[in-house]
C-alpha positions as CSV (number, residue, x, y, z in Angstrom):
1,M,-14.6,-1.8,-6.0
2,I,-14.3,-5.4,-6.2
3,A,-17.8,-6.1,-5.1
4,R,-19.0,-3.8,-7.9
5,A,-17.0,-5.8,-10.4
6,F,-18.4,-9.0,-9.1
7,A,-22.0,-7.8,-9.3
8,S,-21.5,-6.7,-13.0
9,L,-20.5,-10.4,-13.7
10,L,-23.2,-12.2,-11.7
11,A,-25.7,-10.0,-13.5
12,Q,-24.7,-11.2,-17.0
13,E,-27.3,-13.1,-18.8
14,Y,-24.6,-15.3,-20.2
15,K,-23.7,-16.8,-16.8
16,P,-20.0,-17.4,-16.1
17,V,-19.3,-21.1,-15.5
18,E,-16.4,-20.3,-13.1
19,L,-15.4,-17.0,-11.2
20,L,-11.8,-17.0,-10.2
21,V,-10.1,-14.2,-8.1
22,V,-6.5,-13.7,-7.7
23,D,-5.4,-11.6,-4.6
24,D,-2.0,-10.3,-5.7
25,G,-0.8,-9.6,-2.1
26,S,-3.6,-6.9,-1.4
27,T,-3.7,-5.1,2.1
28,D,-7.1,-3.3,1.7
29,G,-9.7,-5.8,2.9
30,T,-10.1,-7.6,-0.5
31,R,-9.8,-11.1,1.3
32,D,-12.9,-10.3,3.5
33,A,-14.9,-8.9,0.5
34,V,-14.3,-12.0,-1.5
35,A,-15.0,-14.4,1.2
36,S,-18.5,-12.9,1.5
37,Y,-19.3,-14.5,-1.9
38,G,-18.9,-18.0,-0.5
39,H,-18.7,-20.9,-3.0
40,R,-19.8,-18.7,-6.1
41,L,-16.1,-18.1,-6.7
42,Q,-12.7,-19.4,-6.1
43,C,-9.9,-17.1,-4.7
44,L,-6.2,-17.6,-5.1
45,Y,-3.8,-15.8,-2.7
46,L,-0.4,-14.9,-3.9
47,P,2.4,-12.6,-2.7
48,N,2.7,-9.5,-4.7
49,K,4.3,-10.5,-8.1
50,E,2.4,-7.9,-10.3
51,R,-0.4,-8.4,-13.0
52,G,1.3,-11.0,-15.4
53,V,1.9,-13.5,-12.6
54,A,-1.6,-13.0,-11.1
55,R,-3.4,-13.3,-14.5
56,D,-1.4,-16.6,-15.4
57,A,-2.2,-18.0,-12.0
58,C,-6.0,-17.5,-12.8
59,L,-5.6,-19.1,-16.3
60,A,-3.6,-22.1,-14.7
61,A,-6.6,-22.7,-12.4
62,S,-9.4,-22.2,-14.7
63,K,-11.1,-24.9,-16.9
64,G,-13.1,-22.9,-19.3
65,E,-12.8,-22.5,-23.0
66,L,-13.7,-18.8,-23.1
67,I,-11.8,-16.5,-20.9
68,V,-12.6,-13.1,-19.8
69,S,-10.3,-11.1,-17.4
70,L,-11.8,-8.2,-15.4
71,D,-9.9,-5.9,-13.0
72,S,-11.3,-5.0,-9.7
73,H,-12.1,-1.3,-10.9
74,D,-13.9,-2.5,-13.9
75,V,-17.7,-2.9,-14.4
76,M,-19.1,-5.0,-17.2
77,L,-22.3,-3.7,-18.7
78,P,-25.4,-5.9,-19.1
79,G,-25.3,-8.4,-22.0
80,L,-21.7,-8.0,-22.9
81,L,-20.7,-11.6,-22.2
82,E,-23.5,-12.8,-24.5
83,R,-22.5,-10.4,-27.4
84,L,-18.8,-11.3,-27.2
85,A,-19.5,-15.0,-27.0
86,M,-21.8,-14.7,-29.8
87,A,-19.0,-12.9,-32.0
88,L,-16.7,-15.9,-31.5
89,S,-19.5,-18.5,-32.3
90,E,-20.2,-16.8,-35.6
91,E,-16.6,-17.2,-36.7
92,P,-15.2,-20.5,-35.1
93,E,-11.8,-19.9,-36.5
94,I,-11.4,-16.5,-34.7
95,G,-9.8,-16.7,-31.2
96,T,-10.7,-13.3,-29.6
97,A,-13.3,-10.6,-29.8
98,D,-13.4,-7.1,-28.2
99,C,-15.6,-4.0,-27.6
100,R,-15.2,-0.4,-26.4
101,A,-14.3,0.6,-23.0
102,E,-15.3,3.8,-21.3
103,F,-13.0,5.4,-18.8
104,F,-14.4,7.1,-15.6
105,D,-12.8,9.5,-13.3
106,E,-14.0,8.1,-9.9
107,E,-13.6,11.5,-8.1
108,T,-16.0,13.3,-10.5
109,G,-18.2,10.4,-11.7
110,S,-17.7,11.6,-15.2
111,P,-16.4,9.7,-18.3
112,F,-13.3,11.2,-19.8
113,D,-12.5,8.9,-22.7
114,V,-13.6,5.9,-24.8
115,F,-11.1,3.3,-26.0
116,P,-10.8,2.8,-28.8
117,R,-12.6,5.8,-30.2
118,R,-13.2,4.0,-33.4
119,P,-12.7,0.7,-34.9
120,V,-9.1,0.0,-36.1
121,Q,-8.8,0.4,-39.9
122,G,-6.2,-1.3,-42.1
123,D,-3.4,-3.5,-40.5
124,A,-4.6,-4.4,-36.9
125,I,-1.1,-5.8,-36.0
126,L,0.6,-2.6,-37.1
127,Q,-1.9,-0.4,-35.2
128,S,-1.5,-2.5,-32.2
129,A,2.4,-2.0,-32.3
130,I,1.7,1.8,-32.4
131,G,-0.6,1.8,-29.4
132,N,-2.8,-0.6,-27.4
133,R,-6.5,-0.7,-28.8
134,I,-8.0,-3.2,-26.4
135,A,-8.8,-2.7,-22.7
136,I,-8.3,-5.8,-20.5
137,G,-12.0,-6.1,-19.5
138,S,-13.5,-5.6,-23.0
139,V,-12.1,-8.8,-24.8
140,I,-13.1,-12.4,-24.6
141,A,-10.5,-15.1,-25.8
142,R,-10.5,-18.7,-26.5
143,R,-8.4,-20.8,-24.2
144,S,-7.0,-22.7,-27.3
145,L,-5.5,-19.3,-28.6
146,L,-4.0,-18.4,-25.4
147,D,-2.3,-21.8,-25.2
148,H,-1.0,-21.4,-28.7
149,V,0.5,-17.9,-28.3
150,G,1.5,-18.1,-24.8
151,W,0.0,-16.4,-21.7
152,F,0.7,-13.1,-20.1
153,D,4.3,-12.3,-19.8
154,E,5.3,-12.2,-16.0
155,D,8.2,-9.7,-16.4
156,R,7.5,-6.9,-13.8
157,D,8.7,-4.3,-16.2
158,L,5.7,-5.0,-18.3
159,A,3.2,-4.5,-15.4
160,G,0.5,-2.4,-16.7
161,V,1.0,-3.2,-20.4
162,E,1.2,-7.1,-20.1
163,D,-2.2,-7.2,-21.7
164,W,-1.3,-5.1,-24.8
165,E,1.7,-7.4,-25.2
166,L,-0.5,-10.4,-25.3
167,W,-3.2,-8.9,-27.6
168,T,-0.4,-8.1,-30.0
169,R,0.6,-11.7,-30.1
170,C,-2.9,-12.8,-30.6
171,L,-3.4,-10.2,-33.5
172,A,-0.4,-11.8,-35.2
173,V,-2.1,-15.0,-35.5
174,G,-5.6,-13.6,-36.8
175,K,-8.1,-10.9,-36.8
176,V,-10.2,-9.8,-33.8
177,P,-13.9,-9.1,-34.4
178,F,-14.9,-5.7,-33.0
179,V,-18.2,-5.4,-31.3
180,D,-19.1,-1.8,-31.8
181,T,-20.6,-1.1,-28.4
182,I,-19.4,0.2,-25.0
183,G,-19.3,-3.0,-22.9
184,V,-17.1,-2.0,-19.9
185,K,-16.7,1.0,-17.6
186,I,-13.2,1.4,-16.1
187,H,-13.1,3.5,-13.0
188,F,-9.9,5.4,-12.1
189,P,-9.8,6.1,-8.3
190,A,-7.4,8.6,-6.9
191,N,-4.8,6.1,-5.9
192,N,-5.0,3.9,-9.0
193,R,-1.5,2.7,-10.2
194,V,-2.4,2.0,-13.8
195,G,-3.6,5.4,-14.9
196,D,-4.4,8.8,-14.0
197,P,-7.0,10.8,-16.1
198,Q,-5.1,14.2,-15.5
199,R,-1.9,12.8,-17.0
200,W,-3.2,11.2,-20.1
201,T,-2.1,12.9,-23.4
202,K,-4.2,12.7,-26.4
203,R,-2.1,12.1,-29.7
204,S,-3.5,11.1,-33.1
205,G,-7.0,10.5,-31.9
206,E,-6.0,7.9,-29.2
207,P,-4.7,8.0,-25.7
208,R,-1.1,7.7,-25.5
209,A,0.2,4.4,-24.5
210,R,2.1,4.2,-21.1
211,S,5.0,2.2,-22.5
212,S,6.3,1.4,-25.9
213,I,7.7,-2.0,-24.9
214,I,6.6,-4.9,-27.2
215,R,8.1,-8.4,-26.8
216,S,8.5,-11.0,-29.3
217,T,6.1,-14.1,-29.2
218,R,6.9,-16.5,-26.4
219,S,7.1,-20.2,-27.3
220,D,6.3,-21.3,-23.7
221,S,3.2,-20.6,-21.3
């Protein structure tokens, strides 16, 4: 999976200045797969501490002003980085922009949902409190905004919704432009720990969130 994710990044017309990988204590051959890319990426190896710690370690090691976080089972579609970066360049005061993500069942090879199904209307911060509207691989963020609101919460109890909690803090600072295109495909293999297509419940036109935990804005990073 991770080779597929890398390939989708390397194929972007808007070339990433730096590619960083955090191996959060994997035991499945990820280290060998990463090593095959040589100098094209930097890899950080950590004992397993879950997603918040891994994502923050990557942020700490990065030097770029625009940040995109892609999970190993995500595929970025051609042209997405350019479109998201352009959305930010058109509104310098905006700190993040996002697009749609399509969820795929790895066993059947078929999509089973699109997220969000429609642009959020009305109060975005209220909508985010009700349920997450931004998939991790479908958003670009300015480093300055992440430094301002604080990075990912590293509490293990938030693993799987740590991105939702961060995007809610970002929305509290300002609006998030929506690029109305499917830009990321998220593949769910049989052993995926984040989600299971067969267990998803559809309510009010959106997939039900896996947790209702929302934390207050952190003052530190």
